[in-house]
C-alpha positions as YAML, in Angstrom:
chain: A
units: angstrom
residues:
- id: 1
  name: UNK
  ca: [-8.96, -124.48, 59.71]
- id: 2
  name: UNK
  ca: [-8.04, -126.34, 62.91]
- id: 3
  name: UNK
  ca: [-10.76, -128.27, 64.69]
- id: 4
  name: UNK
  ca: [-12.09, -126.79, 67.92]
- id: 5
  name: UNK
  ca: [-10.27, -129.40, 69.99]
- id: 6
  name: UNK
  ca: [-6.91, -127.99, 68.90]
- id: 7
  name: UNK
  ca: [-4.14, -128.67, 66.43]
- id: 8
  name: UNK
  ca: [-2.86, -131.81, 68.20]
- id: 9
  name: UNK
  ca: [-6.02, -133.70, 67.27]
- id: 10
  name: UNK
  ca: [-5.73, -132.67, 63.62]
- id: 11
  name: UNK
  ca: [-2.09, -133.67, 63.41]
- id: 12
  name: UNK
  ca: [-2.83, -137.08, 64.97]
- id: 13
  name: UNK
  ca: [-5.66, -137.70, 62.48]
- id: 14
  name: UNK
  ca: [-3.30, -136.95, 59.58]
- id: 15
  name: UNK
  ca: [-0.66, -139.28, 61.02]
- id: 16
  name: UNK
  ca: [-3.24, -142.03, 61.40]
- id: 17
  name: UNK
  ca: [-4.23, -141.64, 57.75]
- id: 18
  name: UNK
  ca: [-0.56, -141.69, 56.71]
- id: 19
  name: UNK
  ca: [0.02, -144.80, 58.82]
- id: 20
  name: UNK
  ca: [-3.02, -146.49, 57.33]
- id: 21
  name: UNK
  ca: [-1.91, -145.65, 53.78]
- id: 22
  name: UNK
  ca: [1.52, -147.15, 54.52]
- id: 23
  name: UNK
  ca: [-0.12, -150.34, 55.81]
- id: 24
  name: UNK
  ca: [-2.51, -150.57, 52.85]
- id: 25
  name: UNK
  ca: [0.40, -150.04, 50.45]
- id: 26
  name: UNK
  ca: [1.84, -153.40, 51.65]
- id: 27
  name: UNK
  ca: [-1.37, -155.26, 50.78]
- id: 28
  name: UNK
  ca: [-1.24, -156.84, 47.31]
- id: 29
  name: UNK
  ca: [-4.86, -155.88, 46.68]
- id: 30
  name: UNK
  ca: [-3.99, -152.16, 46.92]
- id: 31
  name: UNK
  ca: [-0.33, -152.15, 45.86]
- id: 32
  name: UNK
  ca: [-0.97, -150.34, 42.55]
- id: 33
  name: UNK
  ca: [-3.42, -147.81, 43.98]
- id: 34
  name: UNK
  ca: [-2.27, -144.17, 44.16]
- id: 35
  name: UNK
  ca: [-1.72, -142.71, 47.63]
- id: 36
  name: UNK
  ca: [-4.52, -140.15, 47.25]
- id: 37
  name: UNK
  ca: [-7.04, -142.96, 46.63]
- id: 38
  name: UNK
  ca: [-5.59, -144.98, 49.53]
- id: 39
  name: UNK
  ca: [-5.90, -141.89, 51.75]
- id: 40
  name: UNK
  ca: [-9.62, -141.65, 50.93]
- id: 41
  name: UNK
  ca: [-9.98, -145.36, 51.55]
- id: 42
  name: UNK
  ca: [-7.96, -145.18, 54.77]
- id: 43
  name: UNK
  ca: [-10.26, -142.54, 56.22]
- id: 44
  name: UNK
  ca: [-13.25, -144.86, 55.75]
- id: 45
  name: UNK
  ca: [-11.69, -147.87, 57.51]
- id: 46
  name: UNK
  ca: [-12.77, -149.05, 60.93]
- id: 47
  name: UNK
  ca: [-9.87, -150.24, 63.08]
- id: 48
  name: UNK
  ca: [-11.01, -153.37, 64.92]
- id: 49
  name: UNK
  ca: [-9.10, -155.30, 67.61]
- id: 50
  name: UNK
  ca: [-9.69, -159.00, 68.25]
- id: 51
  name: UNK
  ca: [-8.47, -161.26, 71.04]
- id: 52
  name: UNK
  ca: [-7.01, -164.70, 70.42]
- id: 53
  name: UNK
  ca: [-9.94, -167.00, 69.59]
- id: 54
  name: UNK
  ca: [-12.38, -164.24, 68.60]
- id: 55
  name: UNK
  ca: [-14.41, -164.82, 65.45]
- id: 56
  name: UNK
  ca: [-13.95, -162.13, 62.78]
- id: 57
  name: UNK
  ca: [-16.53, -163.66, 60.47]
- id: 58
  name: UNK
  ca: [-18.66, -166.79, 60.62]
- id: 59
  name: UNK
  ca: [-19.43, -169.18, 57.78]
- id: 60
  name: UNK
  ca: [-22.97, -168.60, 56.52]
- id: 61
  name: UNK
  ca: [-23.25, -165.01, 57.80]
- id: 62
  name: UNK
  ca: [-24.28, -162.41, 55.24]
- id: 63
  name: UNK
  ca: [-22.11, -159.33, 55.68]
- id: 64
  name: UNK
  ca: [-20.78, -156.69, 53.32]
- id: 65
  name: UNK
  ca: [-17.22, -156.02, 54.46]
- id: 66
  name: UNK
  ca: [-13.71, -157.34, 54.24]
- id: 67
  name: UNK
  ca: [-10.86, -157.24, 56.74]
- id: 68
  name: UNK
  ca: [-7.26, -156.29, 56.10]
- id: 69
  name: UNK
  ca: [-5.11, -157.98, 58.75]
- id: 70
  name: UNK
  ca: [-2.71, -155.39, 60.15]
- id: 71
  name: UNK
  ca: [-1.20, -157.29, 63.10]
- id: 72
  name: UNK
  ca: [-1.49, -160.87, 64.25]
- id: 73
  name: UNK
  ca: [-2.65, -164.07, 62.56]
- id: 74
  name: UNK
  ca: [-6.05, -165.42, 61.63]
- id: 75
  name: UNK
  ca: [-7.15, -168.94, 60.81]
- id: 76
  name: UNK
  ca: [-9.56, -169.40, 57.91]
- id: 77
  name: UNK
  ca: [-11.58, -172.56, 58.58]
- id: 78
  name: UNK
  ca: [-13.69, -174.46, 56.08]
- id: 79
  name: UNK
  ca: [-14.95, -178.01, 56.22]
- id: 80
  name: UNK
  ca: [-12.16, -179.19, 53.93]
- id: 81
  name: UNK
  ca: [-9.19, -177.06, 55.08]
- id: 82
  name: UNK
  ca: [-7.59, -174.61, 57.48]
- id: 83
  name: UNK
  ca: [-5.33, -171.78, 56.35]
- id: 84
  name: UNK
  ca: [-3.28, -169.46, 58.56]
- id: 85
  name: UNK
  ca: [-2.97, -165.87, 57.30]
- id: 86
  name: UNK
  ca: [-0.97, -162.98, 58.70]
- id: 87
  name: UNK
  ca: [-0.39, -159.24, 58.35]
- id: 88
  name: UNK
  ca: [-1.12, -157.88, 54.89]
- id: 89
  name: UNK
  ca: [-3.69, -160.59, 54.20]
- id: 90
  name: UNK
  ca: [-7.25, -159.79, 53.17]
- id: 91
  name: UNK
  ca: [-10.20, -161.93, 54.27]
- id: 92
  name: UNK
  ca: [-13.83, -161.62, 53.23]
- id: 93
  name: UNK
  ca: [-13.13, -159.89, 49.92]
- id: 94
  name: UNK
  ca: [-15.88, -161.82, 48.13]
- id: 95
  name: UNK
  ca: [-18.48, -160.12, 50.34]
- id: 96
  name: UNK
  ca: [-17.69, -156.66, 49.00]
- id: 97
  name: UNK
  ca: [-18.22, -157.95, 45.47]
- id: 98
  name: UNK
  ca: [-21.23, -160.18, 46.08]
- id: 99
  name: UNK
  ca: [-22.85, -160.12, 49.54]
- id: 100
  name: UNK
  ca: [-23.66, -163.82, 49.82]
- id: 101
  name: UNK
  ca: [-23.25, -166.07, 52.88]
- id: 102
  name: UNK
  ca: [-19.64, -166.33, 54.03]
- id: 103
  name: UNK
  ca: [-17.83, -169.43, 52.74]
- id: 104
  name: UNK
  ca: [-15.57, -169.81, 55.81]
- id: 105
  name: UNK
  ca: [-15.18, -168.91, 59.45]
- id: 106
  name: UNK
  ca: [-12.24, -166.66, 60.26]
- id: 107
  name: UNK
  ca: [-10.90, -166.79, 63.82]
- id: 108
  name: UNK
  ca: [-8.07, -164.82, 65.46]
- id: 109
  name: UNK
  ca: [-5.12, -167.17, 66.07]
- id: 110
  name: UNK
  ca: [-3.42, -164.48, 68.18]
- id: 111
  name: UNK
  ca: [-4.32, -160.94, 69.19]
- id: 112
  name: UNK
  ca: [-5.26, -159.22, 65.91]
- id: 113
  name: UNK
  ca: [-5.67, -155.67, 64.72]
- id: 114
  name: UNK
  ca: [-7.62, -155.40, 61.47]
- id: 115
  name: UNK
  ca: [-9.07, -152.74, 59.22]
- id: 116
  name: UNK
  ca: [-12.71, -153.29, 58.25]
- id: 117
  name: UNK
  ca: [-13.64, -151.98, 54.81]
- id: 118
  name: UNK
  ca: [-17.33, -151.82, 54.03]
- id: 119
  name: UNK
  ca: [-18.83, -152.40, 50.58]
- id: 120
  name: UNK
  ca: [-19.94, -148.77, 50.08]
- id: 121
  name: UNK
  ca: [-16.39, -147.45, 50.62]
- id: 122
  name: UNK
  ca: [-14.92, -150.23, 48.47]
- id: 123
  name: UNK
  ca: [-17.38, -149.46, 45.64]
- id: 124
  name: UNK
  ca: [-16.46, -145.78, 45.79]
- id: 125
  name: UNK
  ca: [-12.74, -146.66, 45.58]
- id: 126
  name: UNK
  ca: [-13.45, -148.92, 42.58]
- id: 127
  name: UNK
  ca: [-15.19, -146.06, 40.79]
- id: 128
  name: UNK
  ca: [-12.17, -143.83, 41.38]
- id: 129
  name: UNK
  ca: [-9.56, -146.47, 40.53]
- id: 130
  name: UNK
  ca: [-10.82, -149.49, 38.56]
- id: 131
  name: UNK
  ca: [-7.39, -151.14, 38.84]
- id: 132
  name: UNK
  ca: [-8.34, -152.13, 42.39]
- id: 133
  name: UNK
  ca: [-10.70, -154.62, 40.71]
- id: 134
  name: UNK
  ca: [-7.66, -156.18, 39.00]
- id: 135
  name: UNK
  ca: [-6.09, -156.70, 42.42]
- id: 136
  name: UNK
  ca: [-9.24, -158.36, 43.72]
- id: 137
  name: UNK
  ca: [-9.50, -160.60, 40.66]
- id: 138
  name: UNK
  ca: [-5.83, -161.61, 40.99]
- id: 139
  name: UNK
  ca: [-6.32, -162.48, 44.66]
- id: 140
  name: UNK
  ca: [-9.50, -164.46, 43.98]
- id: 141
  name: UNK
  ca: [-7.85, -166.43, 41.17]
- id: 142
  name: UNK
  ca: [-4.86, -167.21, 43.42]
- id: 143
  name: UNK
  ca: [-7.17, -168.49, 46.13]
- id: 144
  name: UNK
  ca: [-9.24, -170.47, 43.65]
- id: 145
  name: UNK
  ca: [-6.08, -172.19, 42.43]
- id: 146
  name: UNK
  ca: [-5.06, -172.97, 46.01]
- id: 147
  name: UNK
  ca: [-8.50, -174.43, 46.67]
- id: 148
  name: UNK
  ca: [-8.15, -176.83, 43.74]
- id: 149
  name: UNK
  ca: [-4.57, -177.88, 44.49]
- id: 150
  name: UNK
  ca: [-4.02, -181.32, 45.89]
- id: 151
  name: UNK
  ca: [-2.60, -181.05, 49.42]
- id: 152
  name: UNK
  ca: [1.09, -181.91, 49.40]
- id: 153
  name: UNK
  ca: [2.58, -184.52, 51.69]
- id: 154
  name: UNK
  ca: [4.85, -183.05, 54.34]
...
């Protein structure tokens, strides 16, 4: 049944979900997840814009969400390093697994559009498709290796 506000609203909502699924499909974390699971996940995302210089998350804060960067670049800043990440990157993924204080500050390095995924929605997706956990583990191991690499001379 069409919503009271008319069919145009319904069609736009479906297109937004389809667009979100297409964007999530490009993220390594979700690349093996079936579209129907991504569609459920996509409907639970908050779309959040940030201006250049805005803080997405602050080191030490206790929060229970991650961000998928859709457009723009973010800078992940820790005492010992700075890393620039762009579209398709995920930041804050440890918080959906274990809500402890953030280990880094993440700041918009340009105008950014991001999807915020909260722990409850992530947990539900994990119950439906446990292979998402494999994507998270792979990403965490990759980052752990990068953390322990010796910086190369340029």
